[in-house]
N, C-alpha and C positions, 0 to 999 in steps of 0.2 A: 526584526527579531537580535537581542543579543547575541554576542558569542555562547553562553550558557542556555540558549535555545526560547527562552522567554518572550516573551513580548519589549520591546524596546523602549515603548513608551513616546513614540516621537511620531508628530502631525506636522500636515503641510496644507492650509489652504488657501483659496485664492477667489476674489471675488473680481472680475470686471465686467464694463460695461460701455455702451454708448449710444451716440446718436447722430445721425447728419442729416440736414435737409437741404437739396437743392431743388434753386428757385430761378426760373429765367422772366425775367422784368423787359421786354421789349428784344433789345439785343443784348442787352448784357446777362452775365450769367452770376448768380450768388450762390456760395455753399455756409454753411454755417454747422460746424460739426465739433462735438464734445465727447471727451472719454477718460475713466478713469478706472482705477486698478487696486487695488488692496492684497497684498499676501502675505502671509504670514510662517514664518516655519518652525518649529519648536522641538529640540530634540534635549531629552531626559536623560540626561548617564547617570550612574552611578552613584556620583559625589556633586554632578553640577548640572544647573539645567543652562541651554544658552538658547536665545528667543531670539528671530530677527523677523521684523515687520519691516514690506517696502511698501509703501502706497504713494499714492499722487494722480494727477491727472492733466488733461488739458483741454483747453478751448482755440478754435481756427475758426478764420470768417476769410474767407478770399473773394474778392470782386476781378470777373474777368469782361471786357468789352470791345468791340471793335475801335478802332481810333488812329486815326492818320495815316489810312492806308496798309492798317496793321491790326496788331491786337495791344491792349494793355492790361497788363494782373498790378492789382494790391493784393499781398497777404499780410494779415495779422493774427499773432501768434502767443500766444501764455501756456507756460509749462510748470508744473509743481511737481517735486519730486523729492519724497522724505524715506530717509532708510534709520531704523533704529535698532541698535542692537546693544548687548549690557555694557553699555559704560560708555558707548559709543553712538553718535548723533550725528547724519549727514541729512541736509537739506539742498535743494538750490531751486530758484525761483526765476523762469526766462522770459523776458520778451523780447519779442522779435517783429519789426517791420521793415516788411520791403516793394518794392516797386520794381518793372520789368517793364518794357516796350520793345516788339517784335514788329518787324516793317520790310517788305518787300519792296523793293525798287530796282527796276528794270537787270540788271547783272546781279544786285545786293541784297542778300538777306541780312540784314543787321538787326541784333540785340542790343539793347544796352539798360541799364537798370542802377540799383542802388539799394543798400540796407543799412538797417541799423539793431544790433543785439545786443541789450542788457540783462546780464546775468549776475544773482545773489547768491554768496555760495557761503555756506556755514562747515563746518567740521567741528564737532567735537570730542576728542577722543580721551581714554580714562585717565585718572592726573597719575604724574609719573612717568608715563609711555611717552610715545612719539607724539607728535603733536602738528600743527599746521599755524605758519604765524603770516599773517593775522589768523586767527577762526572764521571769522569773520569776513569777507571779502566781496565789493561789487567789480566786475568785470565788462568792459563795453567792448564792441567792435563794430567798426562801420566800415562799408565798402561803396564804390563805384565802380564800374563797368561797363566794355562795350568788345566787341563782336561782329565783325563784318566776314560773311563768308562770299567771296567773288567768285563767278560764274567765267573764266579767263576765255572758257571758248567752252561749247556744249562736252566736254570730255574733259576740259581740264577745271579744278576749281583751287583756288588759292584763300584760306580761312587764315585773317590776323586780328588776333586778340588783348584784351590787357585787364587785368584789374588792380586795384590801388585801393588796399586796405591797411586800415590804424586800430592796431588794439592795445589794451592796456599792458600787456605784458611786456613786447617786443617790439613796440612803436608801430611805423612804416613796411610796409609792406610790396613789394609792388614786383604781379605777377605775369608776365608775358607769353605769349605762346604764336607759332607759327605754321602752317602745313600746307601743303601742296600735294594734291592727289590727283590721281589720273584713271577714269574711268571707261570700260571698254563694252560694247556690247554682248549681255551674256552674264555680266555683273560681277565678270572681274576688278580689278581695284589695285594700284600700285600706288602708294603714298610715303613721305616724308616728313617728320615735321622736328622742331625742336621745339623746346617749352621750360619753364619755372615753377618751380611745385616752393612750398612750405608746410612744416609742423609747427604750430604755433605749441609754448610751452604751457604745461598744466600746471594746476595749484601745487601737486604733490613736489615736483622739479624746481618749482621757484619760494617753497615755504616751509617743505618737512623739514623738521625738527626732532632729531632725536639726541639728548643733553650729553654733552659729551665724546660723540659719534660723527654727528651730521650733519650740519646746519645750511640756512636754506642760503641760497645765493643770487646772481642776475645771469640766472639761465635765459639764452637768447635763444629766435627757431631756429630750426634744422633746418636746410636749404637743398635743393636737388636742381641740377639742370640735367636736362633730358633728351640726349639725340636719340631717335626712330625711324627705322624704315621697314616696309612691310607690303606682303601682297597676299590679295584674299582673290580665292576661285570659287566658285560654285558648280561641280561637277554635276550636281542635281538640281532643280525646280527649290527643294526645300534642305536643301544640303550645301554649306557651305566648309572650306577648309581654309587657315589663316597663318602663314608665318612671317616673323618678324625678329628684327635684327637692331640691337639696344645698346647704348652707351650711356652710360649716368655716372656723373662728376656730385658726390655730397660733401657740402661744407657744413662747419658748426656741427658737427656730430656732436651728443650727449656723452660724456667722459666725466668719471670721478677723480677728483683732484687731491692731493693731501695738502695740508697747513704745510705753508717752508719752514717750520720751526719745529712744530709739536705733533706732526703727520696728522693728528686727528684735533678736532673734527675733519672731515672730509666734508663735499661739496659738491654740487651736480655742476659742470662747465661746458663750453663750447670748443673743447680743443682736437675733437675728431675729425677728419675724412679718409673719403675713399672714392674708390670707383669700383666702377661694376659693366659688364658686358656679355654679351651672349646672344643665342637664338631663342625662341619659341615658337612652340608652334598649336594649334587651338584647332580644333571642330564644331560643329552644334548641326544638328539639324531638328527642322520645324515638326513637332507631332502634329498639332495643329496651328490654327489661327490666332491662338493664344498661350500653347507652351510652347517652349524648347526647348531642348536638349544639349546641354554642352559638356566638354572636357578638357581642362587645361590645367595647370596648375598656379595655385592663386589664392592669397588671403590665409598664409597660415599664421603663427602666434605672431611672429616675431613683425608682420606685417599691418597685425590688426589695429596699431595706433594710427598707422598713414592711411588710413583708408577714412573717405568720407559717406558716410549714410543718410539719405536722405529720403523722407517719404511724403508724397506729395509737395514738396518743393520746400521743407523745412527741415534744417538739417538736426540730425539726433548725436551729436558730436558732445563728450562729457568734457568738462573745463577742468574737475577735477583730478581725473588718473589718464584722459585719454581714451579717444573709442567709444563702444556703446555699452551700455549694460543693459544687454537685451532681455533680461527675464522683466525688466521692468518695460521693456519698449515690443512685448507680446504683439503682434498682428493675429486675426482670424486671416484663417489662408482663403476662406470665401470669398474673403472681402479685397484679396487683391486682382488689382486688374494685371499688371506687369510689372517685372523686373530686370532694369536695365543695366546692367554691369559694363562700367566703362574701363578699359584697361590703361592704366600711364596716367601722368602728371593731365590735372584738370585744373590747375589753378587759375587761369584766363578767366573761365565761366560759372567753375563754383567754388573757388576761393581756397583760402587755408585749407588745408590735412588734406585735400586731395593729393596726395602725392606720389601713391601706388594705383590708386583708383577710384571710380565715385560708385557706391549702389545706390541707384534710383529707385524707390519703388512706387508706385503709382497705386493707389486703391481705385474702388469701381464706386459709380455713384451712386447716391440714395435711391435713382429709380431702378436698380436694376440690383437693388441689394434687399428688397423689401421681402420680410419673412421672417422665421422663428428659426436660431440656432441654440441647439441644448450639447455641451460637450461636459463629458464626465471622465476622470481620469484616477486609476488609482494602481499604486504599486508603480510598474514599467506598462503599464496597459492604460490605451485610455480608446473612445471612443465618443465620435457628434455625429450628430442627426440634422441637417436643416432641412425646414420646408419653406419653399417661395409660397406666399399669398399672392394674390390681386394685387391691383394698384388701390388703395382704399381714397376713401374721401379725401381733398386737400386738408378742410377743418380738423377731422381727427389725426390726421399726422401731423399738423401742428398744434394740434392742443399735447398729445403724445410728449412732443418735441420741446416744449415751453416749459412743459413739469420737471420732463427731465435735465433739464438747462438751472430750472430753479435748485434741484436737487443737486448740481453739480457743481453751483456758486457756494451751496451752503459748506460742501466738503473741500472745495479750494481755497476759499476765503473766510471762512465761518460768518459769513452774513446769512439773513434771513429773507428774503426778498417778499415783498409787500405783493400779493395774486386778487386779482379782483376781475369780477364777469357783473356782465349787465345784459 
């Protein structure tokens, strides 16, 4: 409704779909998954019309099998994202391949792996306004990591880890961590840790240009060295209370520097530094085996670009502006198995941008989500209904999955697959 009481003639439409196939072949587990979304928002004001369309999709394949006294996992992922507004176009193509091996031998719990990611990013703005230089850019990120959790005694555990990364913007990053923990019967835990984390530059910080006012510079990664100690108690079987003290040293923080002669144009630089220390406490209560309620101060607007968000092992970090564009990464609540929130730096295991913490979302398997979900939303109200079916025949599931994947290939790549049957 507009200020005059009439119809505002605005509209929002969205389409979303997905399919997942989990298959056991001997000792191996194979997962194939595809998702797509297409959202459109139109605002027709008195003198102008504004429309935004956000669409895309992804394909994921995961192979897991026992290997060498442990477990080996291979993950391949492709994501396509496109946002179109009046005079503005943004699109990204992301290719990701990672391998991880987990092995337990004696008192050692070892995790090691490697990964490679390529992101083609394009941003075209309106003529005469701000733009990215260059407007079309391919970024790469490669890494190797190792972490060993050593049981020194039945109660004392030492964790040592490190991750080496190489990226297109800031070059090489070394992210180590060390953690010592002492546990007592009943759930009490005392720990101390030191770690290093970094936030890699995004495209805006390196290439945003406003003619006569701002030019792209040589912005590098922001870094953090964190010292932490804490205590956790479990006064009840399903309740825990944690208190921790921290001391953080920040280097190479983002600043805006003036031109030495003409003042403008400005440029992004790394001339900032700082320290932070304090004490924080939080508690949690397990409502059931699947759901937990927790209370703490975490993830405000100022820290959201330093959180790493992952879904089923894949990162949702945006190379354009940092952080996650949640409107395009919506998840069906009924498909979520658990949400793990990790406080503090996690660079040694998770890599760059895990500065303030990690949100790790794990979805349920296809066997647990067989059914139909209908969701309707209007204005500020929404409702959804889910019906679970019995396990269908594998051939029927495979046929539906193949046709959905064919549709997704057309949507993502514009190709027309040839399907035949005999």
